[in-house]
Every structure is written in C-alpha cells, then in structure tokens.
N, C-alpha and C positions, 0 to 999 in steps of 0.2 A: 793335796791331789784334786783331780777331775771327774766330776759328776754329772750319770745322767740318769734321769726319774723317770720310773715308769709308774705310771698313777690314774685309778679310777678319777671319772669325773661324774662326783658327787655332791649334793649342797650341804650334804651333814658331815663334820666331821673332817675331810681332809682337806678342804679349803685354808681352816685355820693353821694343820698341823703343817700342813708344804709352807706357809705365809711366814711363821715363828721358827720356822727350820731357816729358811731363807734368810731372817734379819740375823740369824745366829753363827750360821757357820762360817768356817775361814778358809771352807774348800771352792772354788768355783763351781759352778754348775754349770755346760756346756750344753744342757739341755732337755728334752723331755718330749714323752711320747703322754698323750693325752688320751687313755681309753674310753673311747663313749659308746660303745656298745659290748655287753658279754655272752656269750653264747646261752642257750637257756638251759644250760645244765648245772651253771654257775650263776645262773643272775638272781639275784636276791629280790631284784625286784619285781620280775619273773614268777615267783614264787609266793612272794605274796599277795600279788592280783591272783594268782590262782587256789590260794590256802587261806582267801582272805575271812574264810568264816573262823579259824582259829584266833581270830583278833577281835577283840572285844569292839564295841562302834566308837567308846570315847577314845581308841590305841586309833583305830584307824582316821576318825577325826584328826587327832592329835598332827599324826605322823601326816595328813593330807595338807594340814592347814601350814606345818613346818616346809614342807617341799614346798606350798606354794606361795610363802611369804618369800624364801629365800630366790626363787624360781622372779616374782617382780621387784625385788631389789635388786639382784643381778640386773635386771635388762637397765632398771631406770637408775639405780644407784652402783655400779661394780667395783667404784673402789670402797678403801676402806667404810664403814660409818658405825660409829660406834667399838670402833676395834676388830671388827667381823668382816669379813670376808663371804662370798655367796655363789662362789662356782670356784674350780682349779686353772679356769681359763685366765681367770679376772687375778689372780694371784700371779700367776704367769705373764702375764701380759703387764702386769702392774712395776715386775723385778726385771723387764727385759731379758725375759728365759724364750730361747727360741725354742718352738716344736713344733708337733704336727700330730692329728689326731690318729688314732687306729680302732678301728669295730674290728671284732671278734678273735683274730687273730695276732700278736704280734712276730708272729715268726714270718710273715712274708719278707720275698726278697728287698723290696720295695723298704719295707719297717727297717729290717737287720742292714740295709745300706746307709741310714740315714743316721740310725747309731753311732756304724764301725764308723764313719766320718768326724763324729764331734769327737772318738778317738777317748772313751772314757777308761778312768783309773778304775774305778767303781761305778755299777748300777747298781740302783736304788727301788728296788719294787716296793709299793705299795698297792697291788689291783688284785682282778679276780683272771689273772689268762696265763697259763701255763709256758712256760717257757723252754724251747726247746735247745738240743744241745749248741747250738750253732750262736744265740744268742748266751747260753749260760758261759761258754768258753770266750766269750768276746773281747771281754773289761779285760784289762791288761794285769788287775788285781783278784778282782770277783766280783761278784753278785750278791749283793743284801737284801734280804726279806722284811718287812713289817708285819707282825702277825699279834694278834688280839689273845694270846693266849702265855700260860707259862710253861711255854714247852719242856717238855716233846710230850706234856697233857694237851687233850684236846689243837690236833692240828685239825685243816678239815676248817667245813664251813659253820656258820655260827658258834663259834667256841664258845663266847661269852655267856650263850644262851645254854649251851652243855655243861656248863658250869655251874651256872644256875641250878640248873634244872637236878644235873646230879649231889647237888646241896652242898658242894665247894662252898668255901669261909672267904676264897682270893682267886680273883682272875690276874688279867695284869697283859703286858706287853712284852714280847722278846723279838730281838732282831739277831737274826741269822743267817750264815753263808749258804748257799742258795744251790743243792743239788738236782739233780734226776726225779727223787723222791719227793712229795712235795711236804715242805714243813720239816724237813729234814736239814742237815747241818750242824754248825759249832754256831752256838749260840754264845754270841759276845758278848750282849746286856741283857738286864731284863728292868723292867718294873712291878710291882704289884703294887693292884688294887685292894680293897675291903671289899669282899658283899656286904654290905649291911641291908637289916630288914628295911621294905618298904623303895629300897633303891628300883631302879626300870632298867632293863637291857639299855634303853638310849639312853641315860643317864651314865651305866657305867662305861660303855662304847666313847661316851663323850669324854672320860674320863683316862678310860687307854689311850686315844688319839693322843693327852693333852699332855702326859707321858710320855709319849712316842718321840716327843725333838728332843729332850736329855737322852736318852735309850740310843738314838740315833747318833747323838751329836759320842756318844758315850763311848758307841761299837766304832764309830769311824775313827778315833781316838785309837783306839786296840787294835785296826788293820796299818793306821799310820805307823804305831808302832811295833808293827807285826809281832802282834800279843793275839797269837789262837786259841789262847785256852776255851777249851769250852765249860760257859758258866751254865750249860742247863740244868731247871730244877729239879728236886731229886725225887723226880713224882713217876706212873708207872706211865708209859707211851698209849696215846689213845688220840684218834682218828674219826672223825663224824662227817657223815654230808646231811643235809638238808632236815630237821625234827621231822619226827617220825608224827602219826596222830599218839602213837604210846607217851614219845616224847611232850609232849604240849600238854597231855593231860597227868602227867608228872608236875613239869612248868605248872602249872596251875594250880595242882592238889599244897604244889608248898607255899601259894601266894605270890605267884612272879606274875612281874608284870610288865608287859613289853615296852609303855610309852605313856 
C-alpha cells in the first residue's frame, strides 16, 4: 500500500515515532504534510502559555529545557544522536520522504492538490488539524488516526491528562478509521499503558507514542487484509476539550505531575 502522513512538527514524541515506523513499515510512504502551526483552539503550546499558572515551576523548567535542548540538537546535529531525532523535518529528510509544510488548515486547495497527486491508499494522521470531507474521501482505502487513549473513552484533547485526573488505571493508544466526527470510527488496533503511581503525564505520553508504532503496523495489516472488525475498548464514550480549573484541581489532588 501507499501511505501519506499528516503529522505535527513537535520536538517531543513525533520524531522518534515516525522514524521507528519508517524503519519497519513494508509499505511505501509517498509523501507527508508537516503541520507547523495549529489554530489557537487546538494549540497545546498556546494553552500552556496562557495557563502556565497551572504548572509548577519545576515542570515549566523541565519542559523548557527539553524543548530548548531539542531545538539546539536539531539545529547542530539533526541526524541521529544516540538513537534520537529532534524534529519531524529531520526524520523526513533522513528517509528521503517528499513533504510540504502546512499551517492552520490542511483543507486548502493547494494542500489537497499535493496530497491528491501522491495518490495514497491510506492517509495516516497524527496531528491537531481537522480534516474536511474532501480529504477524508481522498485516499483509495481510508484515513487512519493515531490517538493517545483507549477509544471511545477520552476523545478530544489531552486524553492522557484526563484519564489520570479521572482516576483511571490505564490509558493507551488507538488507531482508528476517520469519520467527520472527531475521534470516532472503527478502532483497528490499540495498546494499553498502565498508569502507575509517580508517572508523569509526559512519561505516559512517551510510552503511548512508543507503542503507537506496533499499533499502527497492526492496523495497516488489517487494512491490507480487509479486516474491518471494530476493536474498541469496552468503555463509556467521552470527549474533552482543554482542561478546566476544576480538572487541574482534581489532577493535583490525585498527586498528578505534568513533567
């Protein structure tokens, strides 16, 4: 099959997820759209900047250090250093994947034309933009989304945070077919991540992305074999936007740490 990735450019999680997938996939990746800017309503960094008072000084310092370190390493040593990549751009260039940058909307005609020209069988999404109907219908087979939760629970934003806040014992990752309704569709594969005492949100997300490679490879095998059985978790559906003040209070009351 031929694949096209639409993926957020972040210093955290995405570079190694994409690199490890490209090392293992038997399918041809015919292109990628690198999402460099996200609208404010879905922008995680903008939310953190506006609501930094919810984070503790040590958490802010650790996040800032990791981001600055990644930027410096990506600038001066963009290829693998100790097994790591520090940007999606570096991964795409390392593997020779044709890509273009997109800001705020993937549904502009110039973006759609580039994707259509690649003629993908499957579009793989791991990003914060919303797909329009034209894009959802573009691949010859389907669009797949990677989401850090055991769907149908914890759709939407910050699912791992919400799972911790709610007192769940597990979180995880789901690979599902994409529909007009966000984070719905057929769950083709999933992986479970235990929420253990002392785990930070950052550490849980890191583990979710590590397991995302196997989950995506499994989902693509099922697409290849025309196996569309739904493997959704037996849980109550839920959907969240950004955390509220009350959510943060519950998170801290449970001993939650962000980073």
